[in-house]
C-alpha positions in Angstrom: 0.0 -0.1 0.1 1.3 3.2 -0.9 2.5 5.9 2.1 0.6 8.8 2.7 2.6 12.2 2.8 1.0 15.6 4.5 -1.6 16.4 6.8 -5.1 15.3 6.9 -7.9 18.0 7.0 -8.6 17.5 10.5 -4.8 17.7 11.6 -4.6 20.8 9.5 -7.8 22.5 11.2 -6.1 21.4 14.7 -2.9 23.0 13.8 -4.6 26.3 12.6 -6.5 26.5 15.8 -3.5 25.9 17.8 -1.7 28.7 16.1 -4.5 30.9 16.2 -4.6 30.4 20.1 -1.0 30.9 20.6 -0.9 34.2 18.3 -3.8 35.2 20.4 -1.9 34.9 23.6 1.0 36.7 22.0 -1.0 39.5 20.9 -2.8 40.0 24.1 0.7 39.8 25.8 2.0 42.5 23.4 -1.2 44.8 23.7 -0.9 44.3 27.6 2.8 45.2 27.7 1.9 48.5 25.6 -0.6 49.4 27.8 1.4 48.7 30.9 4.4 50.8 29.4 2.2 53.6 28.5 0.8 53.6 32.2 4.1 53.4 33.8 5.3 56.2 31.6 2.3 58.3 32.3 2.7 57.8 36.1 6.4 58.3 36.0 5.7 61.7 34.2 2.9 62.6 36.5 5.1 62.1 39.4 8.1 63.7 38.2 5.9 67.0 37.4 4.5 67.0 40.8 7.9 66.7 42.5 9.3 69.4 40.4 6.4 71.7 41.1 6.4 70.9 44.6 10.3 71.5 45.1 10.4 74.8 43.1 7.5 76.2 45.2 9.1 75.1 48.3 12.3 76.7 47.5 10.8 80.1 47.0 8.4 80.0 50.0 11.1 79.1 52.1 12.9 82.2 51.3 9.9 84.4 51.8 10.8 87.8 53.7 14.6 87.2 53.3 16.4 90.5 54.3 19.8 89.5 54.9 20.7 89.2 58.6 17.3 90.8 59.4 15.4 88.3 57.6 14.6 86.1 60.4 11.5 86.9 62.6 12.6 87.2 66.1 16.4 86.9 65.8 17.2 90.2 65.2 18.9 92.4 67.9 16.2 93.6 70.4 16.9 97.3 69.1 16.1 95.9 65.4 12.7 96.6 63.7 11.1 94.0 61.8 9.1 96.6 59.8 10.2 97.1 56.1 10.8 101.0 55.0 9.6 101.3 51.5 10.3 104.8 49.7 9.4 103.9 46.1 6.8 106.3 45.0 3.0 104.6 45.3 4.7 101.2 45.8 2.2 98.6 45.1 1.8 94.8 45.0 5.1 94.1 43.5 7.3 96.0 45.8 5.3 95.1 49.1 8.1 93.3 50.9 6.4 94.1 54.2 4.0 91.4 53.4 6.3 88.3 52.5 3.6 85.7 51.9 0.1 86.8 50.6 -2.5 84.1 49.9 -5.8 84.1 47.9 -8.5 81.5 48.3 -10.1 80.6 44.8 -13.6 78.8 44.9 -16.7 80.8 43.5 -14.7 83.9 43.8 -11.2 85.1 45.0 -11.0 85.9 48.8 -9.5 88.3 49.3 -9.7 89.6 45.7 -6.8 89.3 43.4 -4.5 92.0 42.9 -4.9 93.8 39.4 -1.5 92.9 38.3 -2.3 89.0 39.1 -6.0 88.7 37.8 -4.8 90.2 34.4 -1.9 87.9 33.7 -1.9 85.5 31.0 -3.3 82.8 31.4 -5.6 83.9 34.1 -5.7 82.1 37.2 -8.4 79.5 37.5 -11.2 79.7 40.0 -11.2 76.6 42.1 -7.5 76.6 42.8 -5.7 78.9 45.2 -3.0 81.6 44.6 0.0 82.2 46.5 2.6 85.4 46.5 5.7 85.5 48.1 8.3 88.2 48.1 12.2 88.2 49.1 15.5 89.6 48.6 17.8 87.4 46.3 21.2 86.3 46.6 23.5 87.2 49.3 23.7 90.7 48.4 26.1 93.2 47.3 28.3 94.8 50.5 28.8 98.5 51.0 32.2 99.7 50.5 31.8 103.0 52.3 29.5 104.4 55.0 27.0 106.5 53.2 27.3 110.2 54.0 23.6 110.5 55.0 20.3 108.6 54.1 20.2 110.4 50.7 24.0 109.5 49.5 24.6 107.3 47.0 25.5 103.7 47.7 28.9 102.7 47.3 29.7 99.1 46.2 32.7 97.2 44.9 30.9 95.5 41.9 27.3 95.4 40.4 27.5 91.7 40.9 23.8 90.9 41.2 23.3 92.7 37.8 20.8 95.5 39.3 19.5 97.7 36.5 17.9 101.2 36.5 13.9 100.7 37.2 14.8 97.6 39.5 13.2 97.3 42.9 16.2 96.7 45.5 16.6 96.4 49.0 19.5 97.9 51.5 19.7 96.2 54.8 21.8 95.8 57.7 21.1 93.9 61.1 19.0 96.8 62.4 17.0 98.1 59.6 15.9 97.7 55.8 14.7 100.0 52.9 13.0 99.0 49.7 13.9 101.7 46.9 13.9 101.9 43.2 17.3 102.1 41.4 17.5 105.4 39.3 20.8 105.2 38.1 23.8 102.8 38.5 27.5 102.8 37.7 30.4 100.1 38.3 30.6 101.0 41.9 27.8 103.4 42.8 23.9 103.2 42.9 21.7 106.3 43.4 17.8 106.1 44.6 16.6 109.8 43.4 13.2 111.3 43.8 11.1 110.2 41.1 10.5 106.7 41.0 11.1 107.0 44.8 8.7 109.3 47.1 12.1 110.7 49.0 15.8 109.9 48.4 16.2 109.4 52.0 16.6 105.8 53.0 16.0 106.5 56.5 19.3 105.6 57.8 23.2 106.1 56.5 23.8 102.5 56.1 27.3 101.3 56.6 29.6 98.6 55.3 27.8 96.1 57.5 24.8 96.6 54.8 24.2 94.7 51.5 22.2 95.7 48.5 20.1 93.0 46.8 17.2 92.6 44.1 13.9 91.9 45.3 11.7 89.1 43.7 7.9 88.8 43.9 7.0 85.4 42.7 3.3 84.3 42.2 2.0 80.7 41.7 -1.3 79.7 40.3 -3.1 77.1 38.0 -4.1 78.4 34.8 -5.1 77.1 31.4 -2.0 74.9 29.8 -0.3 76.3 26.6 -0.6 73.0 24.8 -3.1 71.0 26.2 -6.6 71.8 24.9 -8.8 72.0 28.1 -6.0 71.2 30.2 -4.6 73.0 33.1 -1.0 73.8 34.3 0.9 75.3 37.1 2.2 78.7 36.4 5.0 80.9 37.9 5.0 84.6 37.6 8.4 86.7 38.6 8.0 90.5 39.2 6.6 92.1 36.0 7.6 89.3 33.7 5.3 86.9 31.6 4.2 83.8 33.6 6.3 80.9 32.9 4.8 77.1 32.6 6.3 75.0 35.1 4.1 71.6 35.2 1.4 70.5 32.9 -1.6 68.3 34.0 -1.9 70.1 37.3 -5.6 70.4 37.7 -5.7 72.0 41.4 -3.5 73.8 43.9 -4.9 74.2 47.4 -3.0 75.8 50.2 -3.3 75.9 54.0 -1.2 78.7 56.1 0.2 77.7 59.4 -0.4 80.5 61.8 1.5 81.2 64.6 -1.0 82.7 67.2 1.0 82.7 70.5 4.6 84.0 69.4 6.4 81.1 69.6 7.3 80.9 65.8 5.4 77.5 65.3 2.4 77.0 63.4 -0.9 76.7 66.0 -3.3 76.1 63.3 -3.8 75.6 59.4 -6.3 77.6 57.7 -7.2 78.6 54.2 -6.2 82.1 53.0 -9.5 83.9 53.6 -9.5 82.7 57.3 -5.9 83.9 58.3 -6.1 86.5 61.0 -2.6 88.0 59.8 -0.5 86.9 56.9 2.6 88.1 59.0 2.0 85.4 61.4 2.2 82.7 58.9 5.4 80.5 59.5 4.3 77.4 57.5 2.5 76.7 54.4 1.0 73.3 53.4 0.6 72.7 49.6 -1.7 70.1 48.0 -1.8 69.4 44.3 -4.0 67.3 42.4 -2.5 65.9 38.9 -3.4 63.8 36.1 -1.8 61.6 33.3 -1.4 63.0 30.0 -3.2 60.2 28.2 -6.9 59.1 28.8 -8.0 55.4 28.9 -5.4 54.3 31.2 -7.9 53.1 33.9 -10.9 50.5 33.0 -13.3 53.1 34.6 -13.3 56.3 35.9 -11.0 56.5 38.8 -12.4 58.1 42.0 -10.3 60.3 43.9 -10.3 62.4 47.1 -8.7 65.7 47.4 -8.4 68.4 50.0 -10.9 66.6 52.3 -13.8 66.7 49.8 -16.2 63.8 49.0 -15.1 61.3 46.5 -15.1 62.4 42.8 -15.4 60.4 39.9 -14.5 62.0 36.9 -15.9 61.4 33.2 -12.7 60.4 31.6 -10.3 57.4 32.3 -7.0 59.3 33.2 -5.3 58.3 36.6 -5.3 61.1 39.2 -3.0 61.3 42.3 -2.9 63.9 45.0 0.5 65.2 46.3 1.1 67.2 49.7 4.0 69.0 51.2 4.4 71.1 54.2 7.2 73.7 54.3 8.2 76.4 56.8 9.1 80.0 56.2 12.7 80.0 57.3 12.9 83.9 57.8 9.9 83.4 60.3 9.7 80.0 61.8 11.8 78.8 64.8 
């Protein structure tokens, strides 16, 4: 009898069925790996964004109120004053170093109301998140090389190492007093503060060689529309009169609690929202809370519920993954 070669129809169908099962398993594994990698990539970016945003905010908030050796509340000599002399003509929000920390609670409306310089920024702050502004001297300061002849005299320095320019807001301070002024002219070794942009040329004190001059920064953090994500939100940072810079995308909310020292021991006794702070000058710590989301949608099987800032659980309509991040930071120039 002649031998038969090849496969029977039944054997062929079985082989095809097995092949389809194996191919399907490989395809499922492949798609699962793609989804896993996509989720991991999104989560890594989400965490990195939140970490960067919180560290950046923490760095600035810690420095709020820095005025050289006079910066730390309660640490100056008994003869020192903790007030800030400001001679700038009609000084406003950007130059008010006497208020190192200023917060705004944002829900249905801003409480207290936003300053016009903040409400008019682009993009505008999103109601539902809070806004915080901090002010501080920047850098170690440029030391004076000679005692001022009087409070109105020019300030002598070795070199303009901090890059001060005409029109800049600057601070001159020693361990007893400090004055905010506008730079009217600047040379290689001299700074003037004439009347005009200043209400008076008198800085209130003839500062000596134990004083330093430094620029002032006023920095505001808020949540606003993303520059490249349609319908998305980002964390923004505005410095002085410059345009806002986008720090981290997919930040949906920023909520802030302020640690207020009510008994003068330089430690927070209660944490409250900005609209419930009795005196911002008694705030010694800040609690930051961020709600972030993944860039990509359809990462969870169903809308993933989340809680934020003590509110009841929320189930979004999309399938993005959301995470909350919290950081508490002290204000070094105020806290114990």
